[in-house]
N, C-alpha and C positions, 0 to 999 in steps of 0.2 A: 719651293717644291720639296716634297718629302715631309717627314714628321719632325716636329720640334724636339730638341734635346730636352732632357729633364732639367728644369730650372724653376726658379720662383715665379717666372712669368708663364709657366705652363697653363694650359686651359683649366678651368675649374673642374670640368668633367672630362675624363679620358675613357674611351671605350676599352674593353678588354683586349680587343685585337690590336689597338694602337699601343696599349701598355706593353704587350708582349713584344711587339716590334721594337719599341724603344728599349725595353729591358734587355733584349738579346744583344743589343749594341752598346749597352751602358758599361762604364768602367766599374761602377759600384752598384750594389744590390738595392732594390726598392721593393717594398710590398705594395699591394693594391687592394683597396677596400671600396667596392661599389662606386667606382669612378674616381676615387681619390688615391693619388700616389704618395707614398710616404718613404722618405729616405731612411735607410737603416744606419744607426750609429755604430761606431766601432765597439767591440766588446772588451771587457776587462780581462786581465790575466787569469783571475779566478774563474770567470765564465769559460774562457777557452780551455783551462786546465780540466774543468769538470767535463766539458765536451770531449776532450781527448780521453779522459778516464772512461767515459761511457762507451766510446767507440772501441776501446781496448777490451773492456769487461764484457760488453754485450757481443761485440764482434767475435771474440774468442769462443763464446758459448754457441754462437750461431754458425760457426764454420761447419760446412757440410750439410747444413739444414736447408729447408725451403725458404727460410727467412733471411733477408739481407738488410743490414744497416747502411744508411747513407748519411753524410754530414750536412752541415748548414748551407752548403751551396745548392742543395737540391730544392728546386722550386716545386710547390704544391698548389694545385688548383682546387678551389672549393666552389660549390654551387654553380656549376656551369659557367664559370668565369666571373662571378661577382666578387671573388677575392682570390688573390695569389699571395702566398706567404713562403717564408724560408724557416721552417722549424730548426731548432738546434740539432735535433737528431730525428731521423725518420726510419722506421723499420717497415718493410713491405714483405708480406709472406705470400709465396706463390709468384707467378709471373708479374712483373711490374706492368701497370697499365698507364699509358700516357694520353694526354688530351689530344695530341696530334701524332699520327703514325710517322709522318714525314719529318717531324722535329721532336724526337723522343727526349725532351728535356723538362717536361712539366708533369709530375706524377699525380695520379688521382685516386690511388687505392692503398693508402697506408693502413697498417694494422696497429702500430704504436707510434705516437708522437711525443717528443720530449721538448720542453722549453726550460731554459735556465734563467731564473728570475734575477733582475737587477732592480734597484729602486725605481728606475725610470720606466721599466717595462712590466713590472709585476701586476699592476691593475689591469692592463690590457691583456696580458697572457691569461689571467684568471677570468676575465670578463668577456670582452668582445671576441678575442681569438677563440676562446673555448666555446662560445656560442656558435661560431662558424664550424669549428672542429666537430661538434656534436652532430652536425648534419652530414658527415661523411659516412656512408653506409658501411664501408669496410673497417672503420676505426673501432678498435676494441679497448684501447687504453690510452690515457693521456697522463703523462708524468711531468710534474713541476718540481724543480730543484732550486732552492735558494742559493745564490752565489756568495752570500755573506755569512751564512750560518748553516749548520746542519738542519735541514727542514725539507721533508719530501711530502708532496701531495699527489697521490696516485688515484686517478679516477678510472674505474673499470665498468664497462657496459655489461649488465647482467642479461640473463636469458629473456627478460621482459623488456629490455631496452632502457632500463633505468641506469643512471650513472651513480655508482657507489664509491664513496671517498674513503681511502685509507690514508691516514696522516700520521707522520712520526717525526720526532726530533731526536730519536735514539741513534747515536752513531753506530751501535751494534745491530741495528735493524737490517733485515733482509726483505726486499720487496719481491712479491710474487708476480712475475711477468709471464704467467702461464700461456696467454694468447700467442706469445712468440716462442714459448718453450724454454724460458730461462728465468734466472733469478738475479737480482741486483743487490749486492751488499753495499750499504751506504758508506762503509769504510773504504770500499773500492772507488765509489763515485767521488768521494771527497779526499782521496789520497793526495798528499802534497799540495792541497789547496789552501792558500792563505785566507783564513776566515777572520771576520771581525771579532774583536774581543767582547765578551759579555759586559754590558754596562748597566 
């Protein structure tokens, strides 16, 4: 009776409703893509340090504004339940909207999403995840930061709905995050982050 716990023996297809019930009781985070549940691996020190730097830099600039940053424990719903993910950083401008009023734990209206890339997640973050993210009506920017070297890829939705890429490897670069009313210096994002040596 009841739902099965997350395990290798879990059913091949899991409904969005069953995923949410399981996830709310789980000890560790899992993402969900069209019926498939994927466990999330632990992050490196560099990944976590970049996330902390972003929270400090962006959070300080947004203090007192209508935009709010939230960390990687914030679940996000995409496409009416076909995917549930945990971005590294989410910024929502205006009142947050959740998929269920009675359980306000799954956000649906981000303005900016950030993913910190690792060798194991980079292809998915640039590919499948971005495909899902592009379908969020409220989303204005998607930022990817490499965790091993200074490298930023910032996608901005223009007034015609096109996604325009700004890419830089310049440690002195400052990214324009005007949809949320702030800027991000890469020197701040990568402060005290142990980066791979150029080879």
